[in-house]
Biopython code that builds the backbone (N, CA, C, O; Angstrom):
import numpy as np
from Bio.PDB.StructureBuilder import StructureBuilder

atoms = [
    (1, "MET", "N", (0.847, -1.171, 0.000)),
    (1, "MET", "CA", (0.000, 0.000, 0.000)),
    (1, "MET", "C", (0.896, 1.238, 0.000)),
    (1, "MET", "O", (1.855, 1.319, 0.767)),
    (2, "LEU", "N", (0.578, 2.189, -0.857)),
    (2, "LEU", "CA", (1.372, 3.398, -0.978)),
    (2, "LEU", "C", (1.162, 4.333, 0.204)),
    (2, "LEU", "O", (0.093, 4.369, 0.813)),
    (3, "ILE", "N", (2.204, 5.083, 0.508)),
    (3, "ILE", "CA", (2.152, 6.125, 1.523)),
    (3, "ILE", "C", (2.458, 7.442, 0.836)),
    (3, "ILE", "O", (3.468, 7.568, 0.144)),
    (4, "LYS", "N", (1.585, 8.423, 1.026)),
    (4, "LYS", "CA", (1.781, 9.759, 0.456)),
    (4, "LYS", "C", (2.063, 10.718, 1.611)),
    (4, "LYS", "O", (1.288, 10.795, 2.564)),
    (5, "ARG", "N", (3.161, 11.437, 1.521)),
    (5, "ARG", "CA", (3.521, 12.403, 2.550)),
    (5, "ARG", "C", (3.325, 13.810, 1.996)),
    (5, "ARG", "O", (3.722, 14.102, 0.868)),
    (6, "ILE", "N", (2.716, 14.669, 2.788)),
    (6, "ILE", "CA", (2.382, 16.027, 2.356)),
    (6, "ILE", "C", (3.165, 17.028, 3.198)),
    (6, "ILE", "O", (3.204, 16.932, 4.425)),
    (7, "LYS", "N", (3.780, 17.981, 2.525)),
    (7, "LYS", "CA", (4.591, 19.014, 3.178)),
    (7, "LYS", "C", (5.597, 18.372, 4.138)),
    (7, "LYS", "O", (5.566, 18.573, 5.352)),
    (8, "THR", "N", (6.480, 17.597, 3.530)),
    (8, "THR", "CA", (7.469, 16.842, 4.287)),
    (8, "THR", "C", (8.697, 17.693, 4.575)),
    (8, "THR", "O", (9.221, 18.374, 3.694)),
    (9, "GLY", "N", (9.139, 17.642, 5.812)),
    (9, "GLY", "CA", (10.351, 18.332, 6.228)),
    (9, "GLY", "C", (11.334, 17.344, 6.812)),
    (9, "GLY", "O", (11.109, 16.134, 6.765)),
    (10, "ASP", "N", (12.420, 17.848, 7.361)),
    (10, "ASP", "CA", (13.443, 16.984, 7.953)),
    (10, "ASP", "C", (12.919, 16.237, 9.171)),
    (10, "ASP", "O", (13.311, 15.094, 9.408)),
    (11, "ARG", "N", (12.038, 16.867, 9.950)),
    (11, "ARG", "CA", (11.569, 16.268, 11.192)),
    (11, "ARG", "C", (10.262, 15.522, 11.031)),
    (11, "ARG", "O", (10.050, 14.486, 11.662)),
    (12, "MET", "N", (9.382, 16.044, 10.187)),
    (12, "MET", "CA", (8.054, 15.429, 10.089)),
    (12, "MET", "C", (7.340, 15.892, 8.828)),
    (12, "MET", "O", (7.760, 16.842, 8.167)),
    (13, "SER", "N", (6.256, 15.202, 8.510)),
    (13, "SER", "CA", (5.343, 15.603, 7.443)),
    (13, "SER", "C", (4.134, 16.259, 8.101)),
    (13, "SER", "O", (3.762, 15.905, 9.220)),
    (14, "GLN", "N", (3.529, 17.203, 7.412)),
    (14, "GLN", "CA", (2.344, 17.855, 7.960)),
    (14, "GLN", "C", (1.114, 16.963, 7.836)),
    (14, "GLN", "O", (0.157, 17.110, 8.596)),
    (15, "ALA", "N", (1.140, 16.039, 6.878)),
    (15, "ALA", "CA", (0.066, 15.050, 6.744)),
    (15, "ALA", "C", (0.640, 13.817, 6.059)),
    (15, "ALA", "O", (1.587, 13.898, 5.276)),
    (16, "VAL", "N", (0.043, 12.682, 6.372)),
    (16, "VAL", "CA", (0.425, 11.419, 5.744)),
    (16, "VAL", "C", (-0.852, 10.685, 5.365)),
    (16, "VAL", "O", (-1.777, 10.565, 6.169)),
    (17, "VAL", "N", (-0.890, 10.199, 4.139)),
    (17, "VAL", "CA", (-2.022, 9.410, 3.663)),
    (17, "VAL", "C", (-1.556, 7.970, 3.517)),
    (17, "VAL", "O", (-0.538, 7.694, 2.882)),
    (18, "HIS", "N", (-2.309, 7.065, 4.107)),
    (18, "HIS", "CA", (-2.040, 5.637, 3.988)),
    (18, "HIS", "C", (-3.380, 4.965, 3.770)),
    (18, "HIS", "O", (-4.280, 5.077, 4.602)),
    (19, "GLY", "N", (-3.514, 4.274, 2.663)),
    (19, "GLY", "CA", (-4.805, 3.694, 2.331)),
    (19, "GLY", "C", (-5.816, 4.813, 2.108)),
    (19, "GLY", "O", (-5.560, 5.763, 1.367)),
    (20, "ASN", "N", (-6.949, 4.686, 2.752)),
    (20, "ASN", "CA", (-8.002, 5.699, 2.621)),
    (20, "ASN", "C", (-8.112, 6.570, 3.861)),
    (20, "ASN", "O", (-9.202, 7.011, 4.228)),
    (21, "VAL", "N", (-6.967, 6.816, 4.508)),
    (21, "VAL", "CA", (-6.969, 7.621, 5.730)),
    (21, "VAL", "C", (-5.869, 8.680, 5.653)),
    (21, "VAL", "O", (-4.751, 8.402, 5.220)),
    (22, "CYS", "N", (-6.209, 9.897, 6.081)),
    (22, "CYS", "CA", (-5.257, 11.001, 6.170)),
    (22, "CYS", "C", (-5.048, 11.342, 7.643)),
    (22, "CYS", "O", (-6.003, 11.552, 8.391)),
    (23, "TYR", "N", (-3.784, 11.392, 8.040)),
    (23, "TYR", "CA", (-3.397, 11.750, 9.400)),
    (23, "TYR", "C", (-2.651, 13.075, 9.333)),
    (23, "TYR", "O", (-1.672, 13.185, 8.595)),
    (24, "THR", "N", (-3.083, 14.075, 10.077)),
    (24, "THR", "CA", (-2.316, 15.319, 10.103)),
    (24, "THR", "C", (-1.444, 15.358, 11.345)),
    (24, "THR", "O", (-1.774, 14.773, 12.377)),
    (25, "ALA", "N", (-0.336, 16.051, 11.228)),
    (25, "ALA", "CA", (0.468, 16.376, 12.400)),
    (25, "ALA", "C", (-0.324, 17.399, 13.214)),
    (25, "ALA", "O", (-1.243, 18.033, 12.697)),
    (26, "GLY", "N", (0.030, 17.552, 14.456)),
    (26, "GLY", "CA", (-0.581, 18.621, 15.241)),
    (26, "GLY", "C", (-0.259, 19.957, 14.593)),
    (26, "GLY", "O", (0.902, 20.269, 14.328)),
    (27, "GLN", "N", (-1.292, 20.736, 14.342)),
    (27, "GLN", "CA", (-1.128, 22.014, 13.660)),
    (27, "GLN", "C", (-1.166, 23.155, 14.667)),
    (27, "GLN", "O", (-2.034, 23.192, 15.539)),
    (28, "VAL", "N", (-0.221, 24.086, 14.545)),
    (28, "VAL", "CA", (-0.229, 25.319, 15.321)),
    (28, "VAL", "C", (-0.410, 26.479, 14.356)),
    (28, "VAL", "O", (-0.207, 26.330, 13.151)),
    (29, "ALA", "N", (-0.784, 27.615, 14.878)),
    (29, "ALA", "CA", (-1.131, 28.773, 14.051)),
    (29, "ALA", "C", (0.118, 29.426, 13.461)),
    (29, "ALA", "O", (0.757, 30.252, 14.112)),
    (30, "GLN", "N", (0.460, 29.057, 12.240)),
    (30, "GLN", "CA", (1.653, 29.597, 11.594)),
    (30, "GLN", "C", (1.549, 31.098, 11.323)),
    (30, "GLN", "O", (2.558, 31.802, 11.344)),
    (31, "LYS", "N", (0.337, 31.588, 11.068)),
    (31, "LYS", "CA", (0.151, 33.012, 10.764)),
    (31, "LYS", "C", (-0.373, 33.803, 11.956)),
    (31, "LYS", "O", (-0.390, 35.033, 11.916)),
    (32, "ALA", "N", (-0.800, 33.124, 13.010)),
    (32, "ALA", "CA", (-1.418, 33.824, 14.139)),
    (32, "ALA", "C", (-0.762, 33.497, 15.472)),
    (32, "ALA", "O", (-1.343, 33.755, 16.526)),
    (33, "GLY", "N", (0.441, 32.932, 15.439)),
    (33, "GLY", "CA", (1.142, 32.633, 16.681)),
    (33, "GLY", "C", (1.265, 33.887, 17.531)),
    (33, "GLY", "O", (1.643, 34.946, 17.029)),
    (34, "GLY", "N", (0.951, 33.774, 18.803)),
    (34, "GLY", "CA", (0.961, 34.938, 19.684)),
    (34, "GLY", "C", (-0.354, 35.674, 19.717)),
    (34, "GLY", "O", (-0.548, 36.557, 20.552)),
    (35, "GLY", "N", (-1.273, 35.324, 18.815)),
    (35, "GLY", "CA", (-2.583, 35.955, 18.769)),
    (35, "GLY", "C", (-3.547, 35.323, 19.760)),
    (35, "GLY", "O", (-3.167, 34.464, 20.556)),
    (36, "SER", "N", (-4.781, 35.754, 19.702)),
    (36, "SER", "CA", (-5.813, 35.232, 20.590)),
    (36, "SER", "C", (-6.098, 33.762, 20.283)),
    (36, "SER", "O", (-5.740, 33.253, 19.221)),
    (37, "VAL", "N", (-6.743, 33.101, 21.224)),
    (37, "VAL", "CA", (-7.156, 31.709, 21.008)),
    (37, "VAL", "C", (-8.071, 31.634, 19.789)),
    (37, "VAL", "O", (-7.971, 30.700, 18.994)),
    (38, "THR", "N", (-8.953, 32.603, 19.640)),
    (38, "THR", "CA", (-9.848, 32.649, 18.477)),
    (38, "THR", "C", (-9.046, 32.722, 17.184)),
    (38, "THR", "O", (-9.281, 31.942, 16.262)),
    (39, "ASP", "N", (-8.096, 33.661, 17.112)),
    (39, "ASP", "CA", (-7.299, 33.824, 15.894)),
    (39, "ASP", "C", (-6.452, 32.586, 15.611)),
    (39, "ASP", "O", (-6.344, 32.157, 14.463)),
    (40, "GLN", "N", (-5.854, 32.012, 16.651)),
    (40, "GLN", "CA", (-5.039, 30.820, 16.453)),
    (40, "GLN", "C", (-5.891, 29.649, 15.978)),
    (40, "GLN", "O", (-5.494, 28.924, 15.065)),
    (41, "THR", "N", (-7.049, 29.461, 16.585)),
    (41, "THR", "CA", (-7.910, 28.343, 16.182)),
    (41, "THR", "C", (-8.371, 28.508, 14.740)),
    (41, "THR", "O", (-8.359, 27.542, 13.977)),
    (42, "LYS", "N", (-8.777, 29.718, 14.356)),
    (42, "LYS", "CA", (-9.187, 29.961, 12.960)),
    (42, "LYS", "C", (-8.052, 29.640, 11.999)),
    (42, "LYS", "O", (-8.272, 28.981, 10.983)),
    (43, "ASN", "N", (-6.847, 30.094, 12.303)),
    (43, "ASN", "CA", (-5.702, 29.848, 11.439)),
    (43, "ASN", "C", (-5.401, 28.357, 11.329)),
    (43, "ASN", "O", (-5.132, 27.852, 10.239)),
    (44, "ILE", "N", (-5.446, 27.656, 12.457)),
    (44, "ILE", "CA", (-5.193, 26.218, 12.455)),
    (44, "ILE", "C", (-6.221, 25.483, 11.591)),
    (44, "ILE", "O", (-5.860, 24.614, 10.798)),
    (45, "LEU", "N", (-7.485, 25.828, 11.742)),
    (45, "LEU", "CA", (-8.523, 25.141, 10.967)),
    (45, "LEU", "C", (-8.403, 25.435, 9.476)),
    (45, "LEU", "O", (-8.720, 24.575, 8.654)),
    (46, "GLU", "N", (-7.950, 26.633, 9.113)),
    (46, "GLU", "CA", (-7.665, 26.936, 7.704)),
    (46, "GLU", "C", (-6.542, 26.030, 7.195)),
    (46, "GLU", "O", (-6.624, 25.495, 6.089)),
    (47, "GLN", "N", (-5.500, 25.863, 8.001)),
    (47, "GLN", "CA", (-4.384, 24.985, 7.618)),
    (47, "GLN", "C", (-4.861, 23.552, 7.461)),
    (47, "GLN", "O", (-4.458, 22.861, 6.526)),
    (48, "ILE", "N", (-5.717, 23.101, 8.370)),
    (48, "ILE", "CA", (-6.246, 21.740, 8.281)),
    (48, "ILE", "C", (-7.075, 21.579, 7.016)),
    (48, "ILE", "O", (-6.958, 20.563, 6.331)),
    (49, "ASP", "N", (-7.912, 22.565, 6.691)),
    (49, "ASP", "CA", (-8.685, 22.510, 5.446)),
    (49, "ASP", "C", (-7.758, 22.341, 4.242)),
    (49, "ASP", "O", (-8.041, 21.540, 3.350)),
    (50, "GLU", "N", (-6.659, 23.086, 4.211)),
    (50, "GLU", "CA", (-5.711, 23.005, 3.097)),
    (50, "GLU", "C", (-5.053, 21.628, 3.019)),
    (50, "GLU", "O", (-4.932, 21.054, 1.937)),
    (51, "LEU", "N", (-4.628, 21.100, 4.170)),
    (51, "LEU", "CA", (-4.002, 19.777, 4.176)),
    (51, "LEU", "C", (-4.977, 18.694, 3.735)),
    (51, "LEU", "O", (-4.624, 17.820, 2.945)),
    (52, "LEU", "N", (-6.199, 18.751, 4.243)),
    (52, "LEU", "CA", (-7.204, 17.759, 3.856)),
    (52, "LEU", "C", (-7.490, 17.834, 2.362)),
    (52, "LEU", "O", (-7.625, 16.802, 1.706)),
    (53, "ALA", "N", (-7.585, 19.038, 1.821)),
    (53, "ALA", "CA", (-7.832, 19.194, 0.385)),
    (53, "ALA", "C", (-6.680, 18.581, -0.423)),
    (53, "ALA", "O", (-6.909, 17.888, -1.414)),
    (54, "GLU", "N", (-5.462, 18.840, 0.006)),
    (54, "GLU", "CA", (-4.313, 18.276, -0.707)),
    (54, "GLU", "C", (-4.305, 16.747, -0.634)),
    (54, "GLU", "O", (-3.804, 16.076, -1.536)),
    (55, "ALA", "N", (-4.861, 16.212, 0.439)),
    (55, "ALA", "CA", (-4.934, 14.758, 0.602)),
    (55, "ALA", "C", (-6.119, 14.147, -0.137)),
    (55, "ALA", "O", (-6.205, 12.926, -0.270)),
    (56, "GLY", "N", (-7.035, 14.990, -0.620)),
    (56, "GLY", "CA", (-8.193, 14.489, -1.348)),
    (56, "GLY", "C", (-9.411, 14.243, -0.476)),
    (56, "GLY", "O", (-10.248, 13.400, -0.796)),
    (57, "THR", "N", (-9.511, 14.972, 0.618)),
    (57, "THR", "CA", (-10.653, 14.817, 1.509)),
    (57, "THR", "C", (-11.046, 16.181, 2.071)),
    (57, "THR", "O", (-10.538, 17.208, 1.621)),
    (58, "ASP", "N", (-11.937, 16.195, 3.039)),
    (58, "ASP", "CA", (-12.349, 17.449, 3.670)),
    (58, "ASP", "C", (-12.920, 17.180, 5.057)),
    (58, "ASP", "O", (-12.990, 16.034, 5.502)),
    (59, "LYS", "N", (-13.324, 18.245, 5.729)),
    (59, "LYS", "CA", (-13.770, 18.135, 7.125)),
    (59, "LYS", "C", (-15.049, 17.319, 7.294)),
    (59, "LYS", "O", (-15.361, 16.916, 8.414)),
    (60, "THR", "N", (-15.789, 17.065, 6.237)),
    (60, "THR", "CA", (-16.983, 16.219, 6.366)),
    (60, "THR", "C", (-16.617, 14.755, 6.578)),
    (60, "THR", "O", (-17.470, 13.939, 6.928)),
    (61, "LYS", "N", (-15.353, 14.429, 6.366)),
    (61, "LYS", "CA", (-14.880, 13.045, 6.502)),
    (61, "LYS", "C", (-14.024, 12.843, 7.754)),
    (61, "LYS", "O", (-13.348, 11.821, 7.881)),
    (62, "LEU", "N", (-14.046, 13.809, 8.684)),
    (62, "LEU", "CA", (-13.238, 13.672, 9.898)),
    (62, "LEU", "C", (-13.649, 12.446, 10.695)),
    (62, "LEU", "O", (-14.836, 12.182, 10.884)),
    (63, "LEU", "N", (-12.653, 11.701, 11.162)),
    (63, "LEU", "CA", (-12.881, 10.550, 12.021)),
    (63, "LEU", "C", (-12.600, 10.893, 13.477)),
    (63, "LEU", "O", (-13.360, 10.528, 14.374)),
    (64, "SER", "N", (-11.487, 11.604, 13.697)),
    (64, "SER", "CA", (-11.143, 12.000, 15.060)),
    (64, "SER", "C", (-10.338, 13.289, 15.044)),
    (64, "SER", "O", (-9.749, 13.672, 14.033)),
    (65, "ALA", "N", (-10.332, 13.944, 16.198)),
    (65, "ALA", "CA", (-9.560, 15.174, 16.386)),
    (65, "ALA", "C", (-8.993, 15.160, 17.791)),
    (65, "ALA", "O", (-9.639, 14.713, 18.738)),
    (66, "THR", "N", (-7.776, 15.657, 17.907)),
    (66, "THR", "CA", (-7.166, 15.870, 19.215)),
    (66, "THR", "C", (-6.791, 17.340, 19.298)),
    (66, "THR", "O", (-6.147, 17.886, 18.402)),
    (67, "ILE", "N", (-7.204, 17.968, 20.387)),
    (67, "ILE", "CA", (-6.954, 19.388, 20.597)),
    (67, "ILE", "C", (-6.170, 19.547, 21.892)),
    (67, "ILE", "O", (-6.531, 18.995, 22.931)),
    (68, "TRP", "N", (-5.094, 20.313, 21.803)),
    (68, "TRP", "CA", (-4.296, 20.629, 22.975)),
    (68, "TRP", "C", (-4.439, 22.118, 23.251)),
    (68, "TRP", "O", (-4.246, 22.939, 22.354)),
    (69, "LEU", "N", (-4.775, 22.468, 24.479)),
    (69, "LEU", "CA", (-4.868, 23.856, 24.919)),
    (69, "LEU", "C", (-3.853, 24.089, 26.032)),
    (69, "LEU", "O", (-3.686, 23.245, 26.912)),
    (70, "VAL", "N", (-3.184, 25.219, 25.991)),
    (70, "VAL", "CA", (-2.259, 25.552, 27.065)),
    (70, "VAL", "C", (-3.028, 25.766, 28.368)),
    (70, "VAL", "O", (-2.524, 25.479, 29.454)),
    (71, "ASN", "N", (-4.247, 26.269, 28.245)),
    (71, "ASN", "CA", (-5.051, 26.551, 29.442)),
    (71, "ASN", "C", (-6.503, 26.183, 29.161)),
    (71, "ASN", "O", (-7.102, 26.697, 28.216)),
    (72, "MET", "N", (-7.067, 25.303, 29.967)),
    (72, "MET", "CA", (-8.459, 24.886, 29.757)),
    (72, "MET", "C", (-9.448, 26.027, 29.972)),
    (72, "MET", "O", (-10.622, 25.892, 29.626)),
    (73, "ASP", "N", (-9.000, 27.143, 30.533)),
    (73, "ASP", "CA", (-9.867, 28.318, 30.626)),
    (73, "ASP", "C", (-10.234, 28.831, 29.233)),
    (73, "ASP", "O", (-11.190, 29.592, 29.087)),
    (74, "ASP", "N", (-9.476, 28.418, 28.206)),
    (74, "ASP", "CA", (-9.724, 28.835, 26.821)),
    (74, "ASP", "C", (-10.650, 27.882, 26.067)),
    (74, "ASP", "O", (-10.883, 28.056, 24.871)),
    (75, "PHE", "N", (-11.173, 26.879, 26.763)),
    (75, "PHE", "CA", (-12.003, 25.845, 26.143)),
    (75, "PHE", "C", (-13.205, 26.439, 25.403)),
    (75, "PHE", "O", (-13.447, 26.087, 24.248)),
    (76, "ALA", "N", (-13.952, 27.323, 26.040)),
    (76, "ALA", "CA", (-15.149, 27.903, 25.414)),
    (76, "ALA", "C", (-14.792, 28.758, 24.199)),
    (76, "ALA", "O", (-15.486, 28.715, 23.183)),
    (77, "GLU", "N", (-13.713, 29.531, 24.300)),
    (77, "GLU", "CA", (-13.298, 30.382, 23.176)),
    (77, "GLU", "C", (-12.893, 29.536, 21.973)),
    (77, "GLU", "O", (-13.274, 29.838, 20.842)),
    (78, "MET", "N", (-12.122, 28.478, 22.216)),
    (78, "MET", "CA", (-11.726, 27.586, 21.126)),
    (78, "MET", "C", (-12.956, 26.890, 20.543)),
    (78, "MET", "O", (-13.090, 26.781, 19.324)),
    (79, "ASN", "N", (-13.862, 26.415, 21.419)),
    (79, "ASN", "CA", (-15.057, 25.710, 20.953)),
    (79, "ASN", "C", (-15.963, 26.593, 20.105)),
    (79, "ASN", "O", (-16.620, 26.087, 19.196)),
    (80, "ALA", "N", (-16.019, 27.884, 20.369)),
    (80, "ALA", "CA", (-16.842, 28.784, 19.552)),
    (80, "ALA", "C", (-16.381, 28.754, 18.096)),
    (80, "ALA", "O", (-17.201, 28.750, 17.178)),
    (81, "VAL", "N", (-15.073, 28.733, 17.893)),
    (81, "VAL", "CA", (-14.526, 28.669, 16.530)),
    (81, "VAL", "C", (-14.714, 27.266, 15.959)),
    (81, "VAL", "O", (-15.140, 27.111, 14.815)),
    (82, "TRP", "N", (-14.400, 26.257, 16.746)),
    (82, "TRP", "CA", (-14.554, 24.860, 16.309)),
    (82, "TRP", "C", (-15.987, 24.585, 15.875)),
    (82, "TRP", "O", (-16.214, 24.030, 14.800)),
    (83, "ASP", "N", (-16.961, 24.973, 16.710)),
    (83, "ASP", "CA", (-18.369, 24.693, 16.427)),
    (83, "ASP", "C", (-18.845, 25.366, 15.141)),
    (83, "ASP", "O", (-19.692, 24.820, 14.434)),
    (84, "ALA", "N", (-18.309, 26.542, 14.835)),
    (84, "ALA", "CA", (-18.670, 27.236, 13.598)),
    (84, "ALA", "C", (-18.030, 26.572, 12.373)),
    (84, "ALA", "O", (-18.542, 26.697, 11.261)),
    (85, "TRP", "N", (-16.923, 25.874, 12.576)),
    (85, "TRP", "CA", (-16.171, 25.264, 11.468)),
    (85, "TRP", "C", (-16.596, 23.832, 11.175)),
    (85, "TRP", "O", (-16.718, 23.451, 10.010)),
    (86, "VAL", "N", (-16.820, 23.044, 12.198)),
    (86, "VAL", "CA", (-17.060, 21.616, 12.009)),
    (86, "VAL", "C", (-18.357, 21.388, 11.226)),
    (86, "VAL", "O", (-19.311, 22.157, 11.349)),
    (87, "SER", "N", (-18.378, 20.335, 10.431)),
    (87, "SER", "CA", (-19.530, 20.041, 9.587)),
    (87, "SER", "C", (-20.663, 19.420, 10.419)),
    (87, "SER", "O", (-20.475, 18.351, 10.999)),
    (88, "PRO", "N", (-21.830, 20.069, 10.489)),
    (88, "PRO", "CA", (-22.947, 19.526, 11.265)),
    (88, "PRO", "C", (-23.303, 18.111, 10.794)),
    (88, "PRO", "O", (-23.401, 17.846, 9.596)),
    (89, "GLY", "N", (-23.493, 17.223, 11.752)),
    (89, "GLY", "CA", (-23.825, 15.842, 11.428)),
    (89, "GLY", "C", (-22.627, 14.985, 11.096)),
    (89, "GLY", "O", (-22.755, 13.770, 10.942)),
    (90, "ASN", "N", (-21.444, 15.608, 10.981)),
    (90, "ASN", "CA", (-20.223, 14.877, 10.644)),
    (90, "ASN", "C", (-19.129, 15.113, 11.681)),
    (90, "ASN", "O", (-17.941, 15.075, 11.359)),
    (91, "THR", "N", (-19.529, 15.354, 12.917)),
    (91, "THR", "CA", (-18.541, 15.654, 13.951)),
    (91, "THR", "C", (-17.723, 14.405, 14.279)),
    (91, "THR", "O", (-18.263, 13.301, 14.346)),
    (92, "PRO", "N", (-16.416, 14.589, 14.481)),
    (92, "PRO", "CA", (-15.535, 13.447, 14.752)),
    (92, "PRO", "C", (-15.540, 13.077, 16.233)),
    (92, "PRO", "O", (-16.033, 13.827, 17.075)),
    (93, "ALA", "N", (-14.985, 11.914, 16.529)),
    (93, "ALA", "CA", (-14.614, 11.625, 17.910)),
    (93, "ALA", "C", (-13.551, 12.663, 18.260)),
    (93, "ALA", "O", (-12.746, 13.039, 17.408)),
    (94, "ARG", "N", (-13.544, 13.130, 19.520)),
    (94, "ARG", "CA", (-12.645, 14.235, 19.826)),
    (94, "ARG", "C", (-12.142, 14.157, 21.259)),
    (94, "ARG", "O", (-12.868, 13.756, 22.168)),
    (95, "ALA", "N", (-10.900, 14.542, 21.442)),
    (95, "ALA", "CA", (-10.322, 14.698, 22.769)),
    (95, "ALA", "C", (-9.752, 16.104, 22.852)),
    (95, "ALA", "O", (-9.232, 16.632, 21.869)),
    (96, "CYS", "N", (-9.853, 16.704, 24.025)),
    (96, "CYS", "CA", (-9.271, 18.025, 24.255)),
    (96, "CYS", "C", (-8.593, 17.988, 25.612)),
    (96, "CYS", "O", (-9.223, 17.688, 26.627)),
    (97, "VAL", "N", (-7.309, 18.294, 25.621)),
    (97, "VAL", "CA", (-6.535, 18.228, 26.849)),
    (97, "VAL", "C", (-5.722, 19.500, 27.056)),
    (97, "VAL", "O", (-5.446, 20.245, 26.116)),
    (98, "GLU", "N", (-5.351, 19.723, 28.300)),
    (98, "GLU", "CA", (-4.467, 20.834, 28.634)),
    (98, "GLU", "C", (-3.035, 20.338, 28.582)),
    (98, "GLU", "O", (-2.710, 19.282, 29.126)),
    (99, "SER", "N", (-2.172, 21.117, 27.917)),
    (99, "SER", "CA", (-0.789, 20.694, 27.744)),
    (99, "SER", "C", (0.093, 21.901, 27.456)),
    (99, "SER", "O", (-0.349, 22.872, 26.843)),
    (100, "ARG", "N", (1.319, 21.834, 27.894)),
    (100, "ARG", "CA", (2.294, 22.845, 27.486)),
    (100, "ARG", "C", (2.661, 22.543, 26.040)),
    (100, "ARG", "O", (2.843, 21.379, 25.681)),
    (101, "LEU", "N", (2.774, 23.571, 25.204)),
    (101, "LEU", "CA", (3.113, 23.378, 23.788)),
    (101, "LEU", "C", (4.576, 23.742, 23.543)),
    (101, "LEU", "O", (5.258, 24.237, 24.440)),
    (102, "ALA", "N", (5.044, 23.497, 22.337)),
    (102, "ALA", "CA", (6.460, 23.632, 22.002)),
    (102, "ALA", "C", (6.991, 25.060, 22.114)),
    (102, "ALA", "O", (8.178, 25.255, 22.373)),
    (103, "SER", "N", (6.141, 26.046, 21.926)),
    (103, "SER", "CA", (6.553, 27.449, 22.004)),
    (103, "SER", "C", (5.491, 28.228, 22.768)),
    (103, "SER", "O", (4.298, 27.976, 22.598)),
    (104, "PRO", "N", (5.908, 29.167, 23.601)),
    (104, "PRO", "CA", (4.930, 29.941, 24.369)),
    (104, "PRO", "C", (4.010, 30.819, 23.517)),
    (104, "PRO", "O", (2.977, 31.278, 24.005)),
    (105, "LYS", "N", (4.365, 31.057, 22.261)),
    (105, "LYS", "CA", (3.483, 31.867, 21.410)),
    (105, "LYS", "C", (2.261, 31.092, 20.926)),
    (105, "LYS", "O", (1.324, 31.684, 20.390)),
    (106, "PHE", "N", (2.264, 29.772, 21.111)),
    (106, "PHE", "CA", (1.133, 28.952, 20.695)),
    (106, "PHE", "C", (0.306, 28.548, 21.911)),
    (106, "PHE", "O", (0.844, 28.105, 22.926)),
    (107, "THR", "N", (-1.011, 28.707, 21.791)),
    (107, "THR", "CA", (-1.919, 28.352, 22.885)),
    (107, "THR", "C", (-2.870, 27.231, 22.485)),
    (107, "THR", "O", (-3.587, 26.696, 23.330)),
    (108, "VAL", "N", (-2.882, 26.872, 21.204)),
    (108, "VAL", "CA", (-3.776, 25.837, 20.676)),
    (108, "VAL", "C", (-2.989, 24.997, 19.669)),
    (108, "VAL", "O", (-2.181, 25.520, 18.901)),
    (109, "GLU", "N", (-3.236, 23.699, 19.687)),
    (109, "GLU", "CA", (-2.709, 22.798, 18.660)),
    (109, "GLU", "C", (-3.793, 21.776, 18.359)),
    (109, "GLU", "O", (-4.450, 21.276, 19.272)),
    (110, "ILE", "N", (-3.982, 21.462, 17.071)),
    (110, "ILE", "CA", (-5.036, 20.528, 16.674)),
    (110, "ILE", "C", (-4.481, 19.559, 15.631)),
    (110, "ILE", "O", (-3.817, 19.962, 14.676)),
    (111, "GLY", "N", (-4.772, 18.268, 15.837)),
    (111, "GLY", "CA", (-4.451, 17.245, 14.857)),
    (111, "GLY", "C", (-5.715, 16.459, 14.535)),
    (111, "GLY", "O", (-6.539, 16.219, 15.418)),
    (112, "VAL", "N", (-5.875, 16.058, 13.276)),
    (112, "VAL", "CA", (-7.079, 15.321, 12.884)),
    (112, "VAL", "C", (-6.704, 14.085, 12.067)),
    (112, "VAL", "O", (-5.610, 13.974, 11.514)),
    (113, "ILE", "N", (-7.664, 13.166, 12.019)),
    (113, "ILE", "CA", (-7.598, 12.004, 11.141)),
    (113, "ILE", "C", (-8.887, 12.015, 10.329)),
    (113, "ILE", "O", (-9.974, 12.193, 10.880)),
    (114, "ALA", "N", (-8.762, 11.825, 9.015)),
    (114, "ALA", "CA", (-9.927, 11.889, 8.139)),
    (114, "ALA", "C", (-9.909, 10.729, 7.139)),
    (114, "ALA", "O", (-8.849, 10.273, 6.708)),
    (115, "ALA", "N", (-11.089, 10.274, 6.789)),
    (115, "ALA", "CA", (-11.237, 9.261, 5.745)),
    (115, "ALA", "C", (-11.118, 9.917, 4.377)),
    (115, "ALA", "O", (-11.393, 11.107, 4.221)),
    (116, "ILE", "N", (-10.711, 9.139, 3.403)),
    (116, "ILE", "CA", (-10.664, 9.578, 2.010)),
    (116, "ILE", "C", (-11.567, 8.624, 1.243)),
    (116, "ILE", "O", (-11.343, 7.414, 1.244)),
    (117, "GLU", "N", (-12.567, 9.159, 0.602)),
    (117, "GLU", "CA", (-13.523, 8.309, -0.132)),
    (117, "GLU", "C", (-13.463, 8.608, -1.604)),
    (117, "GLU", "O", (-14.190, 7.999, -2.388)),
]
sb = StructureBuilder()
sb.init_structure("model")
sb.init_model(0)
sb.init_chain("A")
sb.init_seg("    ")
for serial, (resi, resn, name, xyz) in enumerate(atoms, 1):
    if name == "N":
        sb.init_residue(resn, " ", resi, " ")
    sb.init_atom(name, np.array(xyz, "f"), 0.0, 1.0, " ", f" {name:<3s}", serial, name[0])
structure = sb.get_structure()
């Protein structure tokens, strides 16, 4: 079975397709780092949309999502953006945890797994 790697770097790929499944790396806000939780979440979801499109799928095919927040006090703010973005009736299994992230300028990180049909 072929493996397709998307936006591959020395350390990792931003997405990997194996079979009919796309796995994204945890995404942080490349254009909104240091911004509000709202701005970071919007930027991350835009990046995820782009990766899924390049893999041949979209958010209606999400299987699961993992969300890391630096502070769970930001849960409602992040969810406001998530709820506006996620496809109604196609919501994935999801986990959201509090965690320190790789850089203090990032307060949100999201990784998803999606089917490709």
